[in-house]
N, C-alpha and C positions, 0 to 999 in steps of 0.2 A: 543406944544407936548414938554414932559421933555428932559432934556441931554442924558440920557440914552438909552429912545424912538428913540431919531434924531441918535444917535450913531449907534444902533442898526440895525436899517434902515438903513442907511449908508453902514454900513459890508453888509448888507445881498442883497442892491442892488451889490456893488461889489463881492460880489458871485456869483448872480444872471447873472453880466456880462460875467465871467469867465467861465460858460458856452457854451460860443460863441467856447473856446479852448477844449472843451470835446473830442472831436476826436483823442488829441493828446496820451490820454491813451490808448484806444485800439491798437492806432500806435506803440505805444512802447513793449505792449504786443503780437504784431504780429510780430515787427521785433526783439526782442529778442528771443522768441519762433519758427520762423521759420530758424533761425542759429542752436536753442540746437537739433530740429529733423531733420534738413537735415543732419548736421554734424554727427549723431546716426546713420542715415539711410545708410550712406553713407560710414559708418563705416561696418556695418551690410553685407553692398555689394560687399565691398572688400575683406570681406575672407566671404564671405558665407558660403562656406563649416563649417568653423568651428562655424559660427551661429546654423548652424543646428545642427552641434554636442553635443553644448552646450544647445540650447534645450531640446534635445533630450535625454542628457545621463543622469540615475536616480545618480549616485556615483559623478561627479564633475560638474555637468549643473542641468539644471532646472526638468529634467525628466518628460515633458510632452509629450502627444500624439501626434501624427501628426505634427513631431518636423521642415519637411520641409517647408508643410503649414504653419504653425505658425510663423518661421523664415518669408516666403515669404510675409506674411499679415505685421506682424511688419514691415519688411523693408520698403514693398510699401506704407505701413503707414503715416511712418516718411518722406519718400522721399517726395511722393505726400503733405502729407499734410504739409512740411515745405513751398513747392514753392506757394500752396494756400492760404497759410497764409501771405507770404511775397506779393501777388499779393490782397489780402483779397476778396479771389472770394471763396463761398459757404463755407463761416468760422464758421457757428453753425453748420454745416452737417460735416466739415471735424475735427473739434473738439469732436467729438464720439469718431469715432475711434482712434485716439490720449489719451482722457481721459480712454479708455479701455486697452489701452500700459502702461499708467500710472499706473493702479488699477492692472495689472498683475505683474509690475516689482515692486510696492509696496509690494504686499504680498506671489509672489513668490521669489522674489529674495531678498530685503533689510530688509523687516518686522523683521526677527530672530534679525537682528544688532541695533535695535533701531530707535533712530533717527535722529542722527548727522551722516552727511556723511561723516565730519573728527574730530577723536575724540578729543573734549578740552583735555589738556595737562596742566588746573589750574581751580584745581576745587574750588577756590576761587572766578573767575570769568564764571564758567559755567553758562547758563542760566537755568542749571536743579539745581542751587542753590534755591533758592525761592520754586521750586515745593516739593525739597525734604526737607524744611522746614516744609511743610504741613507731613509730612509723608509719601506721595507718595514714594510705593517701587520702582519700577522703577527709581525715578529719584535717589533715594541714592544709589541703583547700580549705575546711571549714575556717581556719585561724586566719586565713589571708583576708576572705572575704570580710573577715569579723573586724579585719582593719580598714577596711576599704569603706565598710557599712559607718564606724565609729569616726572616720573621715569626712564622710558625707552629711552625718547628720551634725557634728560640730561647726561644719561649712553652713548647713540651713539655719543652726539657730543664730549663728552671728549675723546674718542677714536677715532673720527674722528679727531679731532683736535689735538691730541697725533701721530696717524699713518696715519693719509692723508692730502690730499690736500685741509682742509675746506673751505678755502675761495672760490677756485674753484669750489666745489663742491656746495656750497649754493650760488651762484655768481647768478643763476637764479631764487633764492626762498628756502624759509625753508622748513627745513624738519618737514613731520607729519606723524601722524599714519593716516590711510585711515579706518573708520569703515564701511563705507559702506551702515549707515543709511537710512530709508526712508526718509532724509531732502529736496533734490534735486529732487525726483519723486514727493514728495507732493504739493511742490512746483510748480512744474509745472502742478501738478494736476489743483491747485485753479486759477492757471492764466486761464487755459484752460475751467474752470468753468463761469469766467469772460465772454470769449469771446463767449463761447457756450449762455450765457444769454441777454447777449448786445449787441454782434453781431462784426462787422470787424469797426466800425465809419464811421463817414462822409467825405467826399470829398476826403481822400485815401486810399480807397479801392474800387476794383471791384462791390463788391456787393451793393455798396450805389450809384452807376452810373447805373447797372443795376436793382435797382429796383427803381430809377426814370424813366427810360425808360418805365418800364413794366407798372409803373403807368401813363406814357404819353399816352401810349397805348392802356391801357385799359386790359391789360394782366397778372397785378399782382399774383393775385388767381389763376392763369391756370397756372402755373410755379410752381413746389414744389420747389424752391432757398431759402437759407437762407439769409435774409435781415434785415439789421439793420433799427430799426426803424426811418421814416423819423420823423423831427421837425419843 
């Protein structure tokens, strides 16, 4: 066997051995998303009347029909979904309503604001720059917006440094311009898609142990649970 072939086979062997830790990736996704969704649901629940008003008001809210019902469904999906993701129970099933909430958020809330959740303030380092070089209009508009954002942030800093307690104001973080684009919602949607197609992972999810129990008792096909594939 040639040296390159030997090296390739050893690398492949190492990659195959790394699959023994494949449960860590869905675990990390679940832990990350569980905190995101449970926190979002808790915020909606703590101000539920305001949430309903925001869902239904066409002037300063989403203008959706049946606002109480939709607000209740979104809040329940996020609270219950967050707990189930943490436990790794019915993970593929609960990913469906959570993906639906992300799609609503993307198209009903964030879509008009473009991609970025926080507006870039430097057109030279913006990730839109390579796309703008290809002549994509939205990316070109994003670079123009970045220039305007940088100008406004610079002016705000100068005003605060001159007239305010700037060190105290920025002690906990820098000032940014919130763009409220689809970036975060789209990222969560992609993470949920991974869990939907691949499940909660082995060992550290209840789905895995429920699936093993049902397989051992010959009941696996009789219960409509979302189970990860056994390996």
